[in-house]
C-alpha positions in Angstrom: 63.9 105.9 114.5 62.8 108.9 112.4 59.7 110.7 113.7 58.6 111.2 110.1 58.6 107.5 109.2 56.3 106.8 112.2 53.7 109.0 110.6 53.6 107.1 107.4 51.1 104.5 108.7 49.1 103.9 111.8 51.5 103.0 114.6 49.4 100.9 116.9 50.0 98.2 119.5 46.9 96.4 120.6 45.9 96.2 124.3 46.9 92.6 124.3 50.5 93.5 123.5 51.6 94.2 127.1 54.3 93.0 129.5 54.0 89.3 130.4 52.5 88.4 133.7 54.9 87.4 136.3 55.6 83.7 136.0 54.4 83.5 132.3 56.3 82.2 129.5 58.5 84.8 127.8 58.0 84.6 124.1 59.8 86.4 121.2 59.3 86.7 117.5 61.9 88.6 115.5 62.7 89.0 111.9 64.2 90.8 109.0 62.4 92.5 106.1 64.1 93.0 102.7 62.8 95.2 99.9 63.8 94.2 96.4 66.5 91.9 97.9 68.1 94.6 100.2 67.6 95.3 103.9 64.4 97.3 104.1 64.2 100.8 105.4 62.8 101.7 108.7 59.0 102.4 108.9 57.7 99.2 107.4 54.6 98.1 109.2 54.7 94.7 111.0 51.7 93.1 112.6 51.4 90.2 115.0 48.2 88.2 115.3 47.0 84.9 116.6 46.8 82.2 114.0 43.6 80.1 114.1 45.7 77.1 113.1 48.5 76.0 110.9 46.7 76.8 107.7 48.9 79.2 105.7 45.9 81.1 104.3 45.4 84.5 106.0 42.9 87.2 105.4 45.0 90.1 106.8 46.4 91.2 110.1 44.8 93.5 112.6 47.7 93.8 115.0 46.0 91.8 117.8 49.2 91.4 119.7 51.4 94.0 118.1 51.7 96.7 115.5 55.2 98.0 115.1 57.7 99.5 112.6 61.0 98.1 111.4 64.2 99.8 112.4 66.8 101.4 110.2 68.1 97.9 109.2 64.6 96.5 108.4 64.6 94.4 111.6 61.8 94.0 114.2 61.0 92.2 117.3 57.9 91.3 119.3 58.2 90.4 123.0 56.1 89.5 125.9 52.9 88.8 124.2 49.9 86.9 125.6 50.1 83.1 125.6 46.7 82.0 126.6 44.9 79.3 124.7 41.5 80.7 124.0 42.0 80.4 120.3 43.3 77.0 119.2 46.5 75.9 121.0 47.5 79.4 121.7 51.1 79.0 120.4 50.7 79.6 116.7 51.1 83.2 115.4 51.1 85.0 112.1 53.4 87.9 111.3 52.2 90.1 108.4 54.0 93.0 106.6 52.5 96.0 104.9 54.5 98.6 102.9 53.1 101.0 100.4 53.8 100.0 96.8 54.7 96.4 97.7 52.7 93.2 98.0 51.6 92.4 101.6 53.1 89.3 103.0 52.7 87.0 106.0 54.2 84.0 107.6 53.0 81.5 110.3 55.2 81.1 113.4 54.8 78.0 115.6 56.1 78.5 119.1 54.8 75.1 120.3 58.4 73.6 120.7 60.4 76.8 121.1 59.3 80.1 122.7 61.5 82.0 120.1 60.8 82.4 116.4 62.5 84.1 113.6 61.2 85.0 110.1 62.6 86.5 106.9 60.5 88.6 104.4 61.6 89.7 100.9 58.9 92.1 99.6 58.2 92.5 96.0 56.8 95.5 94.1 53.1 95.5 93.6 53.0 96.0 89.8 49.1 96.2 89.9 49.4 99.7 91.2 50.6 100.7 87.7 47.2 99.8 86.3 44.0 102.0 86.5 42.3 101.3 89.9 38.8 99.9 89.1 36.7 99.1 92.2 35.1 95.8 92.6 31.7 97.3 91.9 32.9 98.7 88.6 34.2 102.1 87.2 31.2 103.9 88.8 32.2 102.8 92.3 34.2 104.6 94.9 37.9 105.0 94.3 40.1 102.9 96.7 41.6 105.0 99.5 44.9 103.2 98.9 45.4 104.4 95.3 45.1 107.7 93.5 42.2 108.0 91.0 44.3 108.1 87.8 47.2 106.3 86.3 49.2 109.5 86.0 48.7 110.2 89.8 49.7 106.6 90.6 52.9 107.0 88.6 53.8 110.2 90.4 53.0 108.5 93.8 55.2 105.5 93.0 58.1 107.8 92.0 57.7 109.8 95.1 57.7 106.6 97.3 60.8 105.3 95.6 62.7 108.5 96.3 61.5 109.0 99.9 61.2 105.4 101.2 64.0 103.6 99.2 66.5 106.2 98.3 66.1 108.6 101.3 65.7 111.5 99.0 62.9 113.5 100.7 63.6 116.7 98.9 63.4 115.0 95.5 60.2 113.3 96.4 58.2 116.4 97.1 57.5 117.4 93.6 56.0 114.0 92.8 53.8 113.9 95.9 52.6 117.4 95.1 51.7 116.2 91.6 49.8 113.2 93.0 47.6 115.2 95.3 47.1 118.0 92.6 45.7 115.3 90.3 43.7 113.6 93.1 42.9 116.2 95.8 41.0 113.6 97.8 43.9 111.1 98.1 44.8 111.4 101.8 47.8 109.1 101.8 49.4 111.4 99.2 49.1 114.3 101.6 50.6 112.2 104.4 53.6 111.2 102.4 54.1 114.9 101.2 53.9 116.1 104.7 56.4 113.4 105.8 58.8 114.5 103.1 58.5 118.1 104.4 59.2 116.9 107.9 62.3 115.0 106.7 63.6 118.2 105.1 62.9 120.4 108.1 60.2 122.4 106.3 57.9 122.3 109.4 55.4 125.0 108.5 54.8 123.3 105.1 54.4 120.0 106.8 51.9 121.4 109.1 49.9 122.9 106.2 49.8 119.6 104.3 48.8 117.6 107.4 46.0 120.2 107.9 44.8 119.6 104.3 44.7 115.9 104.8 42.7 116.5 108.0 40.2 118.6 106.1 39.7 115.8 103.6 39.5 113.2 106.3 38.7 114.7 109.8 38.9 111.3 111.5 42.4 110.5 110.3 44.5 110.2 113.3 47.8 110.3 111.5 47.0 113.7 110.0 46.1 115.1 113.5 49.2 113.7 115.1 51.3 115.0 112.2 49.9 118.5 112.8 50.9 118.3 116.4 54.4 117.0 115.5 54.9 119.7 113.1 53.8 122.3 115.6 56.1 120.8 118.2 59.0 121.2 115.8 58.1 124.9 115.6 58.1 125.0 119.4 54.4 125.9 119.4 53.9 123.5 122.3 50.6 124.7 123.6 49.0 124.9 120.1 50.1 121.3 119.4 48.3 119.8 122.3 44.8 120.1 120.7 45.4 118.1 117.5 47.6 115.6 119.4 45.0 114.9 122.0 42.3 114.7 119.3 44.4 112.2 117.4 45.0 110.1 120.5 41.3 110.1 121.2 40.9 108.4 117.8 44.0 106.2 118.2 44.8 105.8 121.9 47.5 103.3 121.2 49.6 105.5 119.0 53.2 105.5 120.4 54.0 108.5 118.2 51.0 110.4 119.5 51.9 109.8 123.1 55.5 110.8 122.5 54.6 114.0 120.8 52.0 114.9 123.5 54.6 114.1 126.2 57.4 116.1 124.8 55.2 119.1 124.4 53.9 118.9 127.9 57.5 118.6 129.2 58.5 121.7 127.3 55.6 123.5 128.9 56.9 122.5 132.3 54.1 120.0 132.9 56.4 117.0 133.3 54.2 115.0 135.6 51.6 114.9 132.8 54.4 114.3 130.3 55.5 111.3 132.3 52.2 109.4 131.7 52.5 109.8 127.9 56.2 108.8 127.9 55.5 105.7 129.9 52.6 104.8 127.5 54.7 105.4 124.4 57.5 103.0 125.7 54.9 100.5 126.7 53.4 100.5 123.2 56.7 100.4 121.4 59.9 99.7 123.4 62.0 100.0 120.1 60.9 103.6 119.5 64.0 105.7 120.5 62.5 109.2 121.2 60.4 108.3 124.3 63.5 106.9 126.0 65.2 110.4 125.9 61.9 112.0 127.1 61.7 109.5 130.0 65.4 110.1 130.8 64.7 113.8 131.0 61.8 113.2 133.3 63.8 110.9 135.6 66.3 113.7 135.9 63.6 116.1 137.0 62.7 113.4 139.6 66.4 113.3 140.7 66.7 109.7 139.6 70.0 109.7 137.8 70.4 105.9 137.6 67.1 105.4 135.8 67.8 108.4 133.6 71.1 106.9 132.6 69.3 103.6 131.7 66.9 105.4 129.5 69.6 107.4 127.7 71.7 104.3 127.1 68.6 102.5 125.7 68.1 105.4 123.2 71.8 105.1 122.1 71.4 101.4 121.7 68.3 101.9 119.5 69.4 104.9 117.4 73.2 105.4 117.9 73.3 107.9 114.9 70.0 109.6 115.7 69.3 113.3 115.8 69.7 113.4 119.5 72.7 111.0 119.9 75.4 113.6 120.3 73.6 115.4 123.1 72.6 112.2 124.8 76.1 110.9 124.7 77.3 114.1 126.4 74.5 113.6 129.1 75.5 110.0 129.7 79.1 111.0 130.3 78.1 113.7 132.8 75.9 111.4 134.7 78.5 108.6 134.7 81.1 111.0 136.0 78.7 112.3 138.7 77.7 108.9 139.9 81.4 107.7 139.9 82.3 110.6 142.2 79.8 109.6 144.9 
């Protein structure tokens, strides 16, 4: 999974989304998200919550039991979530989807008869974003944080999102995001998307600068802080990256991206024992996030645990076979397999 996509929205897993207790029922909810009839891109936010009943009405998810992102094929899976019955019968859940520029959607999943559930989503463009954004309290009220302040900025944002998220044209999206934030300098999501596009193109100093601008507008924005750290890591400014990363994790301690970036920086600084804690946490929060498995594999090798390292490397290749690190990881797997076979 691309690091940049993980920075598009808050990557959280609630404290309740943890490994099942020994002897508990193993539950799983998986699904597919499509955008405009096609398999969705990676980076679509998927939340899992307890449903208070079979009523299909739903006010919006908080990610009580999980907050993850779709993979490159638009797929997702939740596993090992709590099955107590403090709320209703404890076996009815709701999966909700959020993706910028598209209507939010949700579905009820009843696991009463079967511990496994599957859902399909087909997201539709939210055409209301093309209209001027008038707050509930009237034109004099505060502008929504989810929309730029003018129709022209909204149009630029929509075009940038289309290029970056649907067509994979990060370079082409940059001019539109720059226009959106120029027209509305207080629109933080515009900065985050612009910085993401810079990350995708390898323009790391530019990404850092834009994330810093977002952080100045909203100092409590964890995504911006973690983004600063990620951009610094890409420039191998490991020590400098730790401050914004740890500050971001203080605001969002269940950010798998934040833990991964903190961990890989600490590993590069030779502090692999500290890095291990972050790698373990990142995997605990999101097992389908490829990067932390490579980091954990490297740490296992430092601990002279080749078998466990091999498991982590293989998991990475399973999750992201064409990823940025795939070629090197395949070489490492071959070396370890050869070494273990000679013993």
